[in-house]
C-alpha positions in Angstrom: 124.8 159.8 97.7 127.7 157.7 96.4 130.1 156.0 98.8 131.7 153.4 96.5 135.3 152.7 95.7 135.5 155.7 93.4 134.0 158.2 95.8 137.3 160.1 96.0 137.4 160.7 92.3 134.8 163.5 92.3 135.8 165.3 95.5 137.4 168.8 95.3 141.0 168.9 96.2 140.7 172.2 98.0 138.3 170.6 100.4 140.6 170.8 103.4 140.4 174.6 103.3 136.6 174.9 103.6 135.5 176.5 106.9 134.1 174.0 109.3 131.0 176.2 110.0 130.1 175.9 106.4 130.4 172.1 106.4 127.9 171.4 109.2 125.5 174.3 109.2 122.0 173.9 107.7 121.2 175.0 104.1 120.7 178.6 105.2 124.1 178.6 107.0 122.4 179.2 110.3 122.7 176.9 113.4 119.9 174.4 113.5 117.4 174.1 116.4 117.9 170.7 118.1 116.1 169.4 121.1 118.7 169.2 123.8 117.5 165.9 125.4 117.8 163.6 122.4 121.2 162.1 122.2 121.2 161.6 118.5 120.3 165.3 118.2 123.3 166.1 120.3 125.5 164.0 118.0 124.3 166.1 115.1 124.7 169.5 116.8 126.9 171.9 114.9 129.5 172.3 117.7 129.8 168.5 118.2 130.3 167.9 114.5 132.9 170.7 114.2 134.8 169.1 117.0 134.6 165.6 115.4 135.7 166.9 112.1 138.7 168.7 113.6 139.7 165.5 115.5 139.5 163.2 112.5 141.5 165.6 110.4 144.2 165.9 113.2 144.4 162.1 113.5 144.9 161.6 109.8 144.9 157.9 109.2 144.5 155.6 106.2 141.5 155.4 103.9 138.8 152.8 104.4 137.4 150.5 101.7 136.1 153.4 99.6 139.6 155.0 99.2 138.6 158.4 100.4 141.3 160.3 102.2 141.0 162.5 105.3 141.9 165.5 103.2 139.0 164.8 100.9 136.4 164.4 103.6 135.5 168.2 104.2 134.7 168.7 100.5 132.7 165.5 100.4 130.7 166.6 103.4 130.1 170.0 101.9 128.3 168.4 98.9 126.6 165.4 100.6 126.0 166.4 104.2 122.3 167.3 103.9 121.6 163.8 102.6 123.8 162.1 105.1 122.2 164.0 107.9 118.7 163.1 106.7 119.7 159.4 106.6 121.1 159.7 110.2 117.9 161.4 111.5 115.6 158.9 109.8 117.5 155.7 110.7 118.5 155.0 107.1 122.3 155.5 107.4 124.3 152.3 106.8 128.0 152.3 107.8 130.3 150.6 105.4 132.4 147.5 106.3 135.8 148.2 107.8 139.0 147.4 105.9 141.0 144.6 107.6 144.6 145.5 108.4 147.2 143.2 110.1 149.6 145.0 112.4 152.9 143.2 113.1 153.8 142.7 116.8 157.4 142.5 118.3 156.9 138.8 118.9 156.4 138.1 115.2 152.6 137.7 115.5 150.1 140.1 114.1 147.1 142.0 115.5 144.0 142.5 113.4 142.5 146.0 113.1 139.5 147.3 111.1 139.8 150.7 109.4 136.5 152.5 108.8 136.0 154.9 106.0 136.8 158.5 106.9 133.1 159.4 106.7 132.3 156.6 109.2 135.2 157.7 111.3 133.7 161.3 111.4 130.3 159.9 112.4 131.8 157.6 115.0 133.8 160.4 116.5 130.7 162.6 116.8 128.9 159.7 118.5 131.9 158.9 120.8 132.0 162.4 122.1 128.4 162.3 123.2 128.6 158.9 124.7 131.8 159.8 126.5 130.3 162.9 128.0 127.3 160.9 129.1 129.2 158.1 130.8 132.4 159.9 132.0 130.9 161.1 135.3 129.8 157.6 136.1 133.0 155.7 135.3 135.0 154.2 138.2 137.9 156.3 139.5 140.2 153.3 139.1 139.6 153.1 135.3 142.5 155.0 133.6 142.3 154.2 129.9 140.9 156.4 127.2 139.7 159.0 129.7 140.4 162.8 130.0 143.1 163.7 132.5 144.0 160.0 133.1 147.0 158.0 132.0 148.8 154.7 132.1 151.3 156.3 134.5 148.6 157.0 136.9 147.4 153.4 136.7 150.9 152.1 137.5 151.1 154.6 140.4 147.8 153.4 141.8 149.1 149.8 141.8 152.4 150.9 143.4 150.5 152.8 146.2 148.3 149.8 146.9 151.3 147.5 147.2 152.9 149.9 149.6 149.7 149.7 151.7 150.4 146.0 152.3 148.7 144.3 149.3 151.7 142.2 148.3 150.1 139.9 145.7 148.7 140.7 142.3 145.9 139.0 140.4 147.0 139.8 136.9 144.1 139.2 134.6 144.4 139.1 130.8 141.1 139.2 128.9 141.5 137.0 125.8 141.2 138.9 122.6 138.9 141.4 124.4 138.3 143.9 121.6 137.5 141.0 119.2 135.1 139.2 121.5 132.9 141.8 123.1 129.4 140.4 123.2 127.1 142.8 121.2 124.0 142.0 123.2 125.7 142.7 126.5 127.2 145.9 125.2 124.0 147.2 123.8 122.1 146.4 127.0 124.8 148.3 129.0 124.5 151.3 126.7 120.7 151.2 127.0 121.0 151.5 130.7 121.9 155.2 130.3 120.7 155.8 126.7 117.0 155.7 125.9 117.5 157.2 122.4 116.6 154.3 120.1 117.9 156.2 117.1 121.4 156.4 118.5 121.3 152.8 119.8 120.3 151.6 116.4 123.2 153.5 114.8 125.8 152.2 117.2 124.5 148.7 116.6 124.9 149.1 112.9 128.5 150.2 113.3 129.1 147.0 115.4 127.4 144.9 112.6 128.9 146.7 109.6 131.2 143.8 108.7 134.8 143.6 107.6 136.3 143.5 104.1 138.9 140.7 103.8 140.5 140.1 100.4 137.5 141.7 98.6 135.0 139.6 100.5 132.7 141.0 103.2 132.6 139.0 106.4 129.9 139.5 109.1 130.9 140.9 112.5 128.9 139.1 115.1 131.0 140.1 118.1 133.7 142.6 119.0 134.0 146.4 118.8 135.2 148.4 115.8 138.9 148.5 116.4 140.5 151.2 114.3 137.6 153.6 114.9 136.9 156.3 117.4 134.0 154.3 119.0 136.2 151.5 120.2 137.7 153.1 123.3 134.5 154.4 124.8 132.6 151.2 124.1 135.4 149.2 125.7 135.1 151.3 128.8 131.3 150.9 128.8 131.7 147.1 128.8 134.4 147.0 131.4 132.8 149.6 133.7 130.5 146.8 134.8 133.6 144.8 135.9 135.0 147.9 137.7 131.9 148.4 139.8 131.7 144.7 140.6 135.2 144.7 141.9 134.4 147.8 143.9 131.3 146.1 145.3 133.4 143.2 146.5 135.9 145.5 148.2 138.8 144.8 145.9 141.8 147.2 145.3 142.5 147.4 141.6 143.6 149.5 138.6 142.4 149.0 135.0 143.7 150.5 131.8 141.6 149.4 128.9 141.7 145.6 129.0 144.7 145.4 131.3 143.5 144.9 134.9 145.5 144.3 138.1 143.7 143.3 141.4 145.8 143.6 144.5 145.4 141.3 147.5 147.2 140.5 150.8 147.9 136.8 150.3 148.4 134.2 147.6 145.4 132.2 148.9 143.2 135.3 148.7 144.4 135.9 145.2 143.6 132.4 144.0 140.0 132.9 145.4 139.7 136.2 143.6 141.0 134.8 140.4 138.5 132.0 140.4 135.5 134.1 141.3 136.3 137.0 139.0 137.0 134.6 136.1 133.5 133.2 136.6 132.0 136.6 136.7 133.8 137.7 133.5 132.5 134.5 131.8 129.0 134.3 133.1 128.1 138.0 133.2 130.3 139.8 130.7 130.5 136.8 128.3 134.2 137.3 128.0 137.2 134.9 128.6 140.1 135.3 131.0 143.2 133.8 129.3 144.6 131.2 131.7 148.0 131.2 129.9 148.6 134.9 130.4 146.8 135.4 133.8 148.4 134.6 137.2 148.4 135.2 140.9 152.0 136.3 141.7 154.3 138.7 143.4 154.1 142.1 141.6 157.9 142.0 140.9 157.3 138.9 138.7 154.5 140.5 136.6 154.3 143.4 134.1 151.6 146.1 134.2 151.7 148.5 131.3 155.4 147.9 130.8 156.4 148.2 134.5 157.2 145.9 137.4 156.8 147.0 141.0 159.0 145.8 143.8 157.5 143.6 146.5 157.1 146.5 149.0 156.1 149.0 146.3 159.2 151.1 146.8 160.6 150.9 143.3 159.2 151.0 139.8 161.2 149.3 137.0 160.8 149.2 133.3 160.2 145.5 132.6 162.6 143.5 130.5 161.8 143.9 126.8 158.9 146.0 127.8 159.9 149.2 126.0 159.3 147.9 122.5 156.1 146.2 123.5 154.8 149.3 125.3 155.5 151.4 122.3 153.7 148.8 120.2 150.8 148.8 122.6 150.5 152.6 122.5 150.6 152.6 118.7 148.0 149.8 118.6 145.6 151.6 121.0 146.1 154.8 119.1 145.3 153.1 115.8 142.0 152.0 117.3 141.0 155.6 117.5 142.7 157.1 114.5 142.2 154.4 111.8 145.9 154.2 110.9 147.1 151.2 109.0 
């Protein structure tokens, strides 16, 4: 199988019109018999692959380092899927490095994303669907990001309701460069707590370690999750689910959307204690860093959460100053992490 920079040259242009059943069925065109308990087998089930292909095609997105477009993917799979599947089943599949892309931010700075090849996006999407289905029933109810039937608006309303209940101070925690600094060992250990399929774990780890192409050179990825790919959101939730349940165990009122987390308390003194203890937990247990320059204990009206400020008594929501452009940028950025846009 070829997956080099010229891979797109020999793909049929009519690929987008190929029926999805034909793409993922076995050589005979019949559904394959797969043991239902093995997670990697679930990833490779026909229905899951069809859903993944449909999602990747809907999301569009830019090519990765091999230059293959989303429209060329179905035809490529039609010709090469048996070999790709065999590599996945036997542990021989090697994801390609992601393509580094810099996304400008409203403040003039840039955010770094990594764009996987469309083939790797397809496989990541298939994996993400299985991992999400496995973890979703166990995620905390106050986690609102990248989950079905949940939204940023619900997270803001949760904060507003807690303030109305008398929690008039917010511990606003910013995790410094979270997506770039996720500890791989910690993430894999967390995944292993619910996944005993060594084949799937090995494949996820290879996506984490696939590297990044910068100016024609391949740099290793020793930390972080693959921003720009479909695995990024669910892996982020797997990592921070541990924080959610620790906050719950301590009796804290909170709302989290991806790496944006607000903890509500009744006094400034309590907030300062919470900030100190949770910062230590994040560092010692999750091996992440709370950014002291962007985190604070303050009145909610002085802080922004997902583009909104909440009045002291929780009666009013207000779009924060200059927040509309930043919120749109944030939504675009998070969307790129799943779609692979440049």
